[in-house]
C-alpha positions as CSV (number, residue, x, y, z in Angstrom):
1,M,100.6,233.1,57.9
2,S,101.4,235.7,60.5
3,S,99.6,239.0,60.7
4,L,102.9,241.0,60.3
5,R,102.2,244.1,58.2
6,I,105.6,244.1,56.5
7,R,108.1,241.3,55.8
8,V,111.5,241.3,54.2
9,G,113.2,238.4,52.4
10,Q,116.8,237.9,51.2
11,G,117.7,235.6,48.3
12,W,121.1,234.4,46.9
13,D,121.9,231.9,44.2
14,V,125.1,230.7,42.4
15,H,125.6,228.6,39.3
16,R,128.7,227.3,37.6
17,I,129.6,228.6,34.1
18,A,129.0,226.0,31.5
19,Q,129.8,225.8,27.8
20,G,127.0,224.9,25.5
21,R,124.3,226.4,27.6
22,R,122.2,229.6,27.2
23,L,122.9,232.4,29.5
24,I,119.4,233.4,30.9
25,L,119.2,236.3,33.4
26,G,115.9,237.5,34.6
27,G,114.1,235.6,31.8
28,V,116.2,237.2,29.1
29,D,118.5,235.3,26.8
30,I,121.9,237.1,26.9
31,P,124.2,236.6,23.9
32,S,127.3,234.8,25.4
33,D,129.7,232.0,24.5
34,F,128.7,230.3,27.7
35,G,125.6,229.7,30.0
36,L,125.0,228.5,33.5
37,E,124.9,224.9,34.7
38,G,121.7,223.9,36.5
39,H,118.7,221.5,36.5
40,S,116.3,224.3,35.2
41,D,117.5,227.1,33.0
42,A,119.9,228.2,35.7
43,D,118.6,231.8,35.9
44,V,120.5,232.9,38.9
45,L,118.6,236.2,39.1
46,S,115.1,234.8,39.0
47,H,116.3,232.2,41.5
48,A,117.5,234.7,43.9
49,I,114.3,236.8,43.7
50,T,112.3,233.6,44.1
51,D,114.2,232.7,47.2
52,A,113.8,236.3,48.6
53,I,110.0,236.1,48.3
54,L,109.9,232.6,49.9
55,G,112.1,233.9,52.6
56,A,109.9,236.9,53.3
57,L,106.9,234.4,53.5
58,A,108.9,232.0,55.8
59,L,108.2,229.3,53.2
60,G,111.6,227.8,52.8
61,D,113.6,228.0,49.6
62,I,113.4,227.3,46.0
63,G,114.7,223.7,46.4
64,M,111.9,222.8,48.7
65,H,109.3,224.0,46.1
66,F,111.1,223.0,42.9
67,P,113.6,220.2,43.7
68,D,116.3,219.5,41.2
69,T,115.5,215.8,41.7
70,D,112.1,216.3,40.0
71,P,112.2,215.7,36.3
72,R,109.3,218.2,35.8
73,W,111.8,221.0,36.4
74,K,114.5,219.8,34.0
75,G,115.2,222.7,31.8
76,A,112.3,224.7,33.2
77,D,111.9,228.4,32.7
78,S,112.6,230.0,36.0
79,L,110.0,232.6,35.5
80,V,107.5,229.8,36.2
81,F,109.0,229.5,39.7
82,L,108.9,233.3,40.2
83,R,105.2,233.6,39.1
84,H,104.3,230.8,41.4
85,V,105.9,232.4,44.5
86,C,104.4,235.7,43.6
87,G,101.0,233.9,43.7
88,L,101.9,232.4,47.1
89,A,102.5,236.0,48.4
90,T,99.1,237.1,47.0
91,E,97.4,234.1,48.6
92,A,99.0,234.9,52.0
93,G,97.6,238.4,51.7
94,Y,100.8,240.3,50.8
95,E,101.9,242.4,47.9
96,I,105.4,243.0,46.7
97,V,106.4,246.6,47.5
98,N,109.9,246.4,45.8
99,V,112.7,244.2,44.8
100,D,116.4,245.2,44.9
101,S,118.7,242.7,43.1
102,T,122.3,242.4,42.0
103,V,123.9,240.0,39.4
104,I,127.6,239.3,39.9
105,L,129.2,238.1,36.8
106,E,132.6,238.9,35.3
107,R,131.5,238.9,31.7
108,P,129.7,239.6,29.5
109,K,128.8,243.2,30.3
110,L,125.1,243.4,31.1
111,K,124.2,247.1,31.2
112,E,122.5,247.1,27.8
113,F,120.2,244.4,29.0
114,R,119.0,246.2,32.1
115,L,115.7,247.4,30.7
116,A,114.8,244.1,29.1
117,I,115.6,242.2,32.2
118,R,113.6,244.6,34.4
119,T,110.7,244.6,32.0
120,T,110.6,240.9,31.8
121,L,110.7,240.4,35.6
122,A,108.2,243.2,36.2
123,E,105.8,241.6,33.8
124,A,106.3,238.1,35.3
125,M,105.7,239.6,38.8
126,Q,103.0,242.0,37.8
127,L,105.0,245.0,39.2
128,D,105.7,248.4,37.8
129,L,109.3,249.0,36.6
130,C,109.8,251.5,39.5
131,Q,109.3,248.6,42.0
132,L,112.2,246.5,40.5
133,S,115.9,247.3,40.6
134,V,118.6,245.2,38.9
135,K,122.2,246.0,39.3
136,F,125.2,244.5,37.7
137,K,128.6,244.0,39.4
138,T,131.9,242.1,38.7
139,A,133.9,240.4,41.3
140,E,137.1,242.2,40.3
141,R,138.7,238.9,39.2
142,V,138.5,237.6,42.8
143,G,137.1,234.2,43.7
144,P,135.1,231.8,41.5
145,V,133.0,234.5,40.0
146,G,136.0,236.8,39.3
147,E,137.9,233.8,37.8
148,G,135.0,233.2,35.4
149,R,133.9,229.9,36.9
150,S,130.5,230.9,38.3
151,A,127.9,233.6,38.5
152,E,125.9,234.8,41.5
153,S,122.8,236.9,42.2
154,Q,121.5,238.5,45.4
155,A,118.0,239.9,46.0
156,V,116.0,241.6,48.7
157,V,112.2,241.9,48.6
158,L,109.8,243.9,50.8
159,L,106.3,242.6,51.2
160,E,103.3,244.5,52.7
161,R,100.0,243.1,53.9
162,L,97.2,243.9,51.5
């Protein structure tokens, strides 16, 4: 691993809307009449943050570490992935300074779940709440997200050498 003092990573994920699945965001089960399609629990927020950390470490992406062709990850809790990459950051000599993330989903409205999501993610990542931002946006009925066919998430993470 490089001796860079700070590193920035960006993550993005998208999943199709699927009937008959649970909607999991940031490790929190959100009451909804649909969920997201995916090999694991399809938690787009945890996946985007996981990818941001891997990107900051220059260690590839979530699919390289947890391939959807591996039956071990079928239905897996995405917080397992997130905890693992946080451990990789620590092993590489870095700590997470902060995370800024956004979920883009037309419905349901998510603002009442913000604290639960931030708390769950902060605990999984061993961060203080003040280090973790989670925002919610709609796509204003534009494109696949706006048409209710998918959900997206974006994340940026800042790492600093210990």
